[in-house]
N, C-alpha and C positions, 0 to 999 in steps of 0.2 A: 504494500499500500504506499509506504513512504517513498520508494523509488519512483512510482508513478506520479506522486504528487510533485516531486522535484522535477521530473521530466516534463510535466505539464507546465510548470512555471517557466522552465527553460524555453519550451517552445513558444510560449506566449510572449516572452521577452524578445526572443529571436525575431518574431513577427512585428515587435513594436507595439503590441496591444496592451491596454489595461484590461482589467476583468470586464469592465462595461463594454470596451471595444469588441472583445471576444463574444460577449453575449449578443451584441448587435449583429456581428458577422454571422452568428449562428441563427439570425432572424427570430430570436426570443425562444428557440426550441429548447435551450438550456439557460436557465436564469443566471445571473450574476451571483446569487446566493449559493446555487448549486455548484458553480465553478469554483467559488471560494472554498466550499467544503471539499472538492476534489484536491485543490491545492494544499489544504490543511491536512490531508490524508484522513479525513473523517468519513469519506465514502469513495467509491470507485464506480465509473460509468459502465453501463451495460454496453454490449458490442455495437448496438446501433448508435449510441451516443459517442462511442469511441471513434467510429468512422466518421462521424460529423466533425469531431474535433480534429482528426487527421486532415480532412478536406479544408477546414477553416485556417488551419495552422501550416499547411503545406508540408506535412511530415508524413512518414509511413508508419503503420502500426508498430513495427518493430522498434521505432524510436522510443517508445515508451517502456520497453523491456530491456534496453540497453543499460548496463551498469554505468553509473557516473564515476570516472576515475581520473579525469583531467583537472589540473589546477594550473592557473596561469600565474606566473611570478614576474614582478618587475615590469609591468606593462607601461610602455612609453608611447603615447599617442602623438602623432604629428597631424596638426589640423590647420586649415587656413582661416576658418571662421570658427565661432563658438560652436562646439559640438554639444548638443543637448544630453542630459543624463540618460534619457530614453534611448537615444541612438547609440550612445556609448555602450550602454548595457546590451543592446541588440547586437552590436558588432562583436562584443566579447563572447556572447552566447554562440553566435554563429561560428566564431573561431574555435570555441570548445567543441562544438558539434562536428566540425570538419576534422579537427585533430583526433576525436574518438574514433571516427571511421578510418582515418589515415593510419593511426597506430594498430587498429585491429587488422587492417589489411597487410601491414608489414609483419605483424605477428603470424598471420596465416601463411605468409610466404617464407617465414623464417629469416627476415631481414633484421639485423641488429647492427648497423653501422654506427660508428661513434663519431661525433663532432669533435674536431681538434681546432683549437684557436691558435693560429700561428703567432699571435703577438700578446699572448696572455701574460707574459712577464715583462712587457714593455710599459714603462710609465708614460702617460699622455697628459701633458700640462699645457701645451701650446701648439702653434701651427707648425713649427719645425719638427716637433716630435711626431705629430700627425704624419707629416711627409715621410719620415723615416719608417713609420708603421706601415704606410701603404706600400713602400718598396719591399718591406719584408713580406708582406702578404703576396705581392706579385710574384716574388721569388718562390715562396712556398707553394703557390698554386700554379706556378709555371705560366704566367700570363704574358710575359714579354712586355714590349713597350707599344704594341699596336692597340687601337681602339677596341673595346670589348664588344663581341658580336651579340651575345645574349646573356643579359645579366641574371635573369631568373634561373635560367639553366645553370649558370655558374654557381649560384648559391645552393641549388639543389644537388649539384654534383659534389659539394662539399658538406653534405649532410645538414643543411639548414632548410627547414620546412618553408615553403612560400605558398601563401593562401591568398587567393583573389576573391574579394567580396564586393558585390555591386552596392554602391551607396551613393548618397548625395554629395554635393561639393564640399560640404562641411568636413568630410573625412578624406584624408589623404593616405595615411598608412600608420602602422604601429609595429613596434618590436616587442617581444616577450619571450619568456621561457616556460616550457612545460616541464615542471619540476626544476631540477638543477643541471640537466644534461642535454635538453632538446631545444635549441634555439628556434625561433618562429618569427617570420616577417609576414605581416598582413598588409595588403595594398588594395586600394580602390581599383576594381577591374575597369572602371570607366575612364580612367586617366589616359591621355595620349601616350604613345609609346616613350617619347623622350622624358616626360614627367614621371612615368611609371619607373623608368631605369633610375632616374635620380632619387626617387623616393625609396626604392628598394635598397640602394646603396646608402642613402642617409641612414636608414634603419639598420643596415648592416654595421655601420659605424657604431651605433648604440650597443650592438651585440659584442663586437670585437674590442672595442677600446674601453679601457678602465678609466671612465671620466665622471663618475657619479659624485666625486668630491668637488667638482667644479660647480659654479652657479649655473642655473638653467640656460641663461642667455649664452655663455661660453660653451656649454655642451652642444647647443644647437648650432653655433657658429662652427665648432670643430667638426660636427657631423656633416654639415653643409660642405665644408671644405674637404672633407674625406670623400664625399660623393663625387665632387668635381675632380679631385686628384685621381680617383679610380677611373672615371669616365674619360678624362682628358690627360693622358700622360704628358709630363713636362717636355720631354724630348720631342714628342710628336707635334705638340702645339707650337713650340719654338721653331721646329722645322717648317711648319706651314705659315706662320706669321712673321718669323724672324725674331731676333733677340729684342728689338726695340721698335715701337711704332708711334707715330704721332697722328696718324689718320687710318681709319679702317672703314671701308664701305660695308653697308648692311648686306649687299649682294655676297660679299666674301664670306660673311658670317652665316648666311643662309647655306652656303655650300659646306662650311665647316660643321654646321648643325647636322646636316645629312651624314657627313663622315664620321663624326664621333658619337652620334646618337644622343646629343645633349643640347639643352636649350641655348639659344643665343645669350641669354643672361648668365647662364652657368659658364659659358665659354669666356665671356668678358670678365666675370668674376675671377676666374682661374688666370686669365692673362694679367690682371691687376696683381695678383698675389705672386706671379712669376716675374713681375717687374717689366713685362713687355709693354704695358701702358701704365701711365701715371694715375694717381688717385684722382686728380681733377679731370682727367680724360674719362675715366670710368664714371665719375659723378655726373658730368655733362651728358654722357652716353645714356645713363639711366633716366635722366630728366627728359631727353629726347624720346626714349622708349615710352615713357609715361605719357608724354604729350601726344604721341601717335596712337596711344591705345594698345601698344605692343606688349606691354608688361603682362596683360592677360591673354592676348591673342597674337602670339608672334608670327611673323612672316615665315614661309618655309615649312615643310613637314618631313619629319623623320619617319620613314615607312618600314623601319625594321620590326622584327617579330619578337614580341615580349609577352609570353604567356606561360603560365605554370601547366605542365603536361604530365608531371611524374606520377601523380595519383591515378590519373586516367590510364596511363600505360600500365601501372601495376594491376589495376583491375582487369584489363585485357589479358595480361600475363597469367593472372590467377585463374581466369576462366579457361584460357587455352591449355594450361597444365592440369586442368580438372581438379584444382585445389578447392575451388568454390563453385557452386551451381550458379546459373544465370540469375536465378532468383535472389541469391545471396549478393551477387554482384550488383544487381539492381537496387537492393537494400543500401549496400555501402555507398552507391552512387546517387542515393536519394531519388531514384527514378521509379516509375511504374515498370512492371515487368515487360509489358508490351512495348513501351518506349525504349527500354534498353535492348530488347531483341531486335527491334527495328534498327537501332544503331549498330549493332553487330553485324546485321545483314547488309548494311550499306555497301560494303566492298566485297561481299562474298561472291564466290565464283558462280 
């Protein structure tokens, strides 16, 4: 009874509903008072009421029997606008739900890969120490000095879970830990590819660098700088722009945006810190971007591919190796069985 009560509350929060919202979504077929009793563990719904709850909350019946075992630690939200408590709670519950399914799938496949932080012993107090940390990460992960092709894939290859959640503009991304050994990055799936790349690397900075002793403003500055340094290698940018510039046309920056998969603003921020352009040049450039409305809608588009695919690939692998049934796969993927079977048949001979 208790597990169902907790699961119901979790599903409701994921949906962003209050008890009254849920009652309204059920067209009054279940009252607010009855729903409250379910969540208090005082009563449990019959099968027809359970199906109504599943439909209203967009979950499968097995959701309510899954054991709750995930706890999130050190959650760091990155947001552009004020994120409401309701939306924040919804994102956290969606993250927990995805991780529960993710870890169950890995357990079924016998996957137990350990995350290793290549800079765990490095002190980070300023920009220079951050640059040294980035170089050590690149060496450990064998990244070279070329622009990164797929940031999300890079993190997943190094045992960091990346979860994409569709959300409003208020949410950009977050970093967290499941327990003490599983780092997690969550990013808004609706971001453009260049912003998604920057956000994922910003959150990676929170995971890898020991910076919690610094004030929040400094932590954010270092993580911003970390993302820029990962996306835009110093040698590569100096090669493209030269060691010193007093003028740069926007056309050139649009080209570089496509090359590095980074926003024009991130490129210019990086150029300033590498000494390619002066502080006054950068300030005037940002004023110009603001006047033109380019701070929110930059010219040029990076069309690279940035999407988390590992979870889906593992589901297909588990089905192909007959480790799980298609019914179980559909449950893990939070899809109806017919929908998942249609997906499997898409490329069938």
